[in-house]
Every structure is written in C-alpha cells, then in structure tokens.
N, C-alpha and C positions, 0 to 999 in steps of 0.2 A: 850274818845279815850284812855286814860291809865287807863282803870278800872282793869286792871292786876298789875299796877304798884307794886314793891317790892315782886313779887309773883315768885316762882320757880316752873317751869314744868317741867315734865320728859315725853316725848313722845316716845314711842317704834315704831319700823318700820319709822322711821322718814326721813329715805334716800330718798325717792321717794313718789310720789303719793298723797294718801289721807294724809299718815303721815308727809310729807313735808309740805302740805298746812295747817294743824293744827299745826305745829310747828312755822310756819311763820305766822299764824294768831293769835297766842297767843303772839308772840314776837311783833307785831305791835299793840297789845293790852296793851303793856308794860311788858309783862313777861320775865323773863329771862329764857333760854329753855336748858334742857338737851337733846341731840339729840341721841337716841339709834339704832342703827342699827346692822346688822349681820358684816357688814364690816367697817373698819377705813375710807376708802375712802368716803363710802356715808354718814357717819356720819359727817365727817369734812366737807364736801361739803356745808351741809344745816348749820351746825353751823357757817360756814364762812358767809354764806348769813345773817344769824341771826346777827352777829357782825356788818355786813355793815348797819343794821337798827338800830344800837347804843345799843344793848342789848348785856349782857352776854351771852354766849353759851359755853356748853362742849360737845364734841364728845366722846361717848362711843360704842365700838363694842362688843357685847356679843350675843351669842344664847340665846335667850329667853326660850328656853326649859331645859336648863343646870342649875339645881338648884343652885349647889354651885356657878357657874358664875354669877347668878342673885344676889346670896346674897353678893357676893363681889362686884358687880357694885354697889349695892344700898349703901352699906356701904362707898365706894369711893365717890359716889354722896352726901351723907349727910355729908360727912367730909369737902369736897372741896365746896358744896354750901351752907352747914349750914342747910339746912332745904328743904323740899319739900312741896309745898302747892297744885299742880295739878298732877295728874297721868292720861295719857291717853294710854289706852293699845291698841294698833293698828296693832301690828305686825300680819302679817298673809301671808298664803300661800295657793296654790291650787294644789292638784295632782286629776285630774279629770279622771274618769273612771267609766263604769259601775259596779253595785255590784258585778256580778258574775266574772268579771274580775279584781277588785281591789286588789292590793297587800296589805298584813299586813303592810308592810313598808310604802306604801303611806297614810294608814288609821293613822298610828302611826304619820307621820311627820306631818299631817295637824292637828290632834288633839293636838299634844305636842306643836304645836306652836300657834296654833290659841286659845286654850282654857288653857291648863298647863302653858302656858306662862303669860297670864293674872293672873291667880291664883298665881304663882310665884312672878311677881312684885307687886302685891296687897298685898300678905304676908308680903315681904320684907319691905314694906313702911307703912303698917298698925300700927305697933307699935308706930311710929314717928308721924302719923296722931292723933292716940288716945292720945299721951302725950300733943299734942299741941291742941288737941280738935276741929280740924279743918281739913278740906281735902275736894277735889275734885276729885272723880275717874269717868273716862269716858270710856266705854268700846265700840270698835268699833265692832260692830256685822255685820248683814246684813240681807235684806229682806229673803234670802234663808234660814236662820234660822227660819223663819216664815212660809213659805210656800214649801220649799223643791225644789229640781230640779233634774231633772234624769241626773244621771251622776255624781253627787256631794254629794253622801250619808256622805263622810266624812266631807266635808266643810259644808254641812245643819248641821250635827251632833254638829260639833264644835261651830257653830255660835249660834244654839239653847242652847247649853251648856251654851255658854256665856251669854245669856239672863238670863237663870237661875240662873247663878251664881252671875249675877249683882241684881237680886231682892234678893237673899239669903243675898249677903254681905250689900246690903242697909239696910235690917232689923237688922243685927247684929251692924253695925256701927252707925247708926243714932243717938243714945243716945249721942253718943261724938260729934256731930255737924258736921258728915262726911256724904256727899251725894255719891250716887253711881248709875251712870246712863248709858243707852246704846243708841247709834246711830246705826239704822240699814240701812245703804245705799242701794239704787237700783242700776242700772248700772250706773257706772260713769266712765267718760274717764279717764282711767289709762292705765298703762302698761298691766294689766290683762286683760282689755276689749279691748285694740287695738288687741289683738291675735285673735278676733272673725272674722269669714268671713263676707264678705258683706252681704251675704244671710242671715246668723243669725242675724246680727245687723238688718236688715229689719225686720225680724220676732219678735225681740225684741221692737223694736219701735212701733209695733202693739198693744202691750199690755200697752204702756206707754201713758195716756191721754195727757201729756204735750208734746207728740212726740218729746222727746231728751233725750239724754244722761245728766246727772247732771255732774258738774264740781266738783273738789276736793274740791275747795273754797265753795261750798254749804254745804258740811260737815264741813269744818274748822269754818263756821259762826256757826253751832250748837254747836260745842264744845266751841267756843269763849262765847256763851251765858250760857252754863251750867257750865263754869268755872267761869263766872263773877258774880256780885252781883245779876244779874236777875234770877240767877239759885239758889237762897239760899234755896227755899222752895219747890226743887222738887228734888225727890230721888226714886229710884226703878222704873224708867220710861224706855220706850223704844222709842225714838224719830225714826220715819220712815221717810226718805228723799229719795223717789223714784218717783217723778214725777206723783205720783197718780197711781203706777201700782198694788199695793195690797191693795187699799182701799177697 
C-alpha cells in the first residue's frame, strides 16, 4: 500500500483530469507530491487534497513551455523537497483544426506545451537523477501519437514526438538506474473529452472493443505501477491504455 513511501514525485498538469488522478494515486501509494499546474488555484486545490491524505504536497504554478520558469521551479522544488524520485510529464493542451486551416500559433502552443514542456522538465531534473543514480520518468503521450487523427496534426505530432523522446531518453539514462516510459491513453473521461458531441462519442465508442471510455484512475494505476518497485526493470516502453482501440 505504501510502496512509494519516502519518495518525492513531481506531476505536471496536476490541476485536473489525468494529472490530478496521477498525483492522488501516487500520494495514496505513499509519495509526497509536487503539483505543477499553469495556475496557482488548480495546483493548490490538488495539493490540499493530497495533504488530506496525510502526505506532504507542494503547489507550483508554472508555464511548462517557459525554459527559465521551469529551471527556476525545479531549483525551488529541489531546495524545498530535498530530492525528486519520480517525474510525471503530463501537462498537455489541444488546439484542434484541419491542417489547411491550422494557425502557426496553434501549432506552436501544442508542441511547446506537450513536447517541449516534457523536455524542459526532464532536463531540469536529469542531473539530480543522475547524481542519485535513480529516478522514474513517466511521460503521458496518447494513442493519437500512434495512429494520428484528422484535425489533430499538432497534437499527434507532439505525442508521437513524446514517444520518440521517451525512447531516446531511456537509452541515455538507463546506465544510471533511471527508467523512462510513456503511457498512451485512449479516450478518457476528462474535461477534454467532455467537449465531444453525443454523436462523436457514439462514433468513438464503436471503435473501442470494451465499449466505454476510460477513467483518469486507469491511467493513474499505470503510473503508480511504473513508479513503484514492480516497474524497476521496465524502460523505453509505451503502455497503451485504450480499451483495445488500437490493438
């Protein structure tokens, strides 16, 4: 039950949805958690929930695509928490639109948040992981990064890039006892998918053998597994959690 006792976890995009579920799941497993979100309000809300579980929690507001802000946040986290054992790069956004109509700004926003943000946070903590010769890095990708989706060229590119980043970082860091893995969720009940029309939801369900959307806790359980003792010999892998959609 407390397989992550005495561990410090950093979760980006922790303010809601999958990130919130992961942060809470790691806390239930015994970890103290740094909740990173774009806004102080969202970060503090989840940090308060974690403290109610009897764990320590820190709330950090930062734009994950801002290099200097990420560096400063990482320094603050290491100074206050003492160390970091687990990093979950979950922060992500969508700006959907057909390729011919997609603005450069919408492309940049999605790539900067979803892919560059993971690079910046991983780089910011890599030195401390290497020094302690241990660490678990978990990147939240998407099945869209594996199969693509019309109207999501930017999102698909960011998530496919994150998968490539995961595999390359895993090769670089393995010799220091650091694992790097990705989780690729399918359609999960979150604020993102709640915007889908009933007709589109029905169409999506036809493609999912289990005939239902997943829950944020389904992703949180996978993150807990990869962060814990059971995940010690797993690196460079992509865990697809999608109800069978892309099997």
